[in-house]
C-alpha positions in Angstrom: 30.3 20.0 34.9 30.0 23.1 37.0 30.1 26.7 35.7 32.6 29.1 37.2 29.8 30.9 38.9 28.8 27.6 40.6 32.4 26.7 41.5 33.0 30.1 43.1 29.5 30.3 44.6 30.1 27.1 46.6 33.3 28.5 48.1 33.0 29.9 51.7 34.7 33.2 50.7 31.8 34.0 48.4 29.0 32.7 50.6 25.9 35.0 50.6 26.7 36.9 47.4 23.9 37.2 45.0 23.8 35.8 41.5 24.6 39.1 39.8 27.7 39.6 42.0 28.8 36.0 41.3 28.4 36.6 37.5 30.6 39.7 37.7 33.3 37.9 39.8 33.2 34.8 37.6 34.0 37.0 34.6 37.4 37.6 36.2 38.2 33.9 37.0 40.1 31.1 35.5 41.1 27.6 36.7 44.8 27.1 37.5 47.0 24.3 38.8 50.4 24.4 40.5 52.9 21.6 41.1 54.4 20.9 44.5 57.1 23.5 45.1 55.8 25.9 42.4 55.3 29.6 43.3 51.9 31.2 43.0 53.5 34.6 43.6 56.7 36.1 44.8 57.5 38.9 47.2 57.8 42.3 45.5 56.0 41.2 42.3 52.9 43.0 41.1 49.8 41.6 42.8 47.1 41.3 40.2 45.6 38.0 41.2 44.3 36.1 44.2 43.5 32.5 44.5 40.6 30.4 45.8 42.1 27.1 46.9 40.0 24.2 45.8 42.6 21.4 46.6 46.0 21.4 48.1 48.1 23.6 50.5 49.9 26.9 50.0 52.6 28.2 52.3 53.2 31.9 52.8 56.9 32.3 53.3 59.5 35.0 53.7 63.2 34.9 53.2 65.3 35.5 56.4 69.0 36.3 56.1 71.0 33.3 57.2 67.9 31.1 57.7 66.4 30.9 54.2 62.6 30.6 53.7 60.5 30.8 56.9 56.9 29.7 56.6 54.6 32.2 58.2 51.2 30.6 57.5 49.6 27.9 55.4 46.3 27.9 53.6 44.3 24.9 52.6 41.2 23.9 50.6 38.3 26.4 51.3 40.7 29.3 51.9 41.9 32.2 49.8 45.4 33.5 49.3 46.9 36.7 47.9 44.8 39.6 49.2 47.4 42.2 48.1 45.4 42.7 44.8 43.1 45.0 46.8 45.7 47.1 48.7 47.8 49.7 47.0 50.6 49.6 45.8 49.4 46.1 44.7 52.6 44.2 45.5 53.0 40.9 47.2 54.8 41.2 50.6 55.7 37.5 50.8 56.1 34.4 48.7 53.2 31.9 48.1 54.4 28.4 47.3 52.5 25.2 46.7 53.3 22.7 49.5 51.3 20.0 47.7 49.8 20.0 44.2 47.2 22.8 44.2 44.1 23.3 42.2 42.7 26.8 42.5 40.6 29.4 40.8 42.7 32.5 40.0 40.9 35.8 40.1 42.3 38.7 38.1 42.7 41.5 40.6 42.8 44.4 38.1 39.5 43.0 36.6 37.9 42.9 40.0 39.1 46.3 41.0 37.5 47.7 37.9 34.2 45.9 38.6 34.3 47.1 42.3 34.8 50.7 41.1 31.8 50.4 38.8 29.7 48.6 41.4 30.3 50.0 44.9 28.1 47.3 46.5 30.2 44.6 45.0 33.3 46.4 46.2 32.0 46.7 49.7 31.1 43.0 49.8 34.5 42.0 48.6 36.3 44.4 50.9 34.4 42.9 53.9 35.5 39.4 52.9 39.1 40.4 52.3 39.4 42.3 55.6 38.0 39.3 57.4 40.8 37.2 55.9 43.4 39.8 56.8 42.1 39.9 60.4 42.2 36.1 60.7 45.8 36.0 59.3 46.9 38.8 61.7 45.4 36.9 64.6 47.2 33.7 63.5 50.5 35.6 63.2 50.0 37.1 66.7 49.5 33.6 68.2 52.5 32.2 66.4 54.6 35.1 67.7 53.5 34.5 71.2 54.4 30.8 70.8 57.9 31.8 69.5 58.7 34.7 71.8 56.6 34.3 74.8 58.5 33.8 78.0 57.9 32.2 81.4 56.3 34.5 83.9 58.8 36.0 86.4 59.1 34.2 89.7 58.4 36.3 92.8 
């Protein structure tokens, strides 16, 4: 049986962090499971967790008037979801719903923020990783918008 440090240390998001950092992070972690269709988080709610997906798929979705829920992105095994824990005002800006049964490690955002304040190097390392995820998600959204709203070039 693996320790929480080993479980997190084997996840790509935490690659390259030293043992001391992993020990601090593991102190904020717990194992969680979500049934298909269950919400990990909901838009507007306080963002005090993020999740390391070990198995399953999570859909990010937003409610659209007249259209219902629109999926804006999906995350699978090896990815993380819920970076709002690091960005004031610490509120989720979308819903996160389990598309399949999900096994994940939940990290307490308030706990991590406290540890980042106490250990600026840990804070910097986590900030680099979270901003990388944010960048990838923005690029993914950009491509999806081009697919949806791109037009044929004008004929001369």
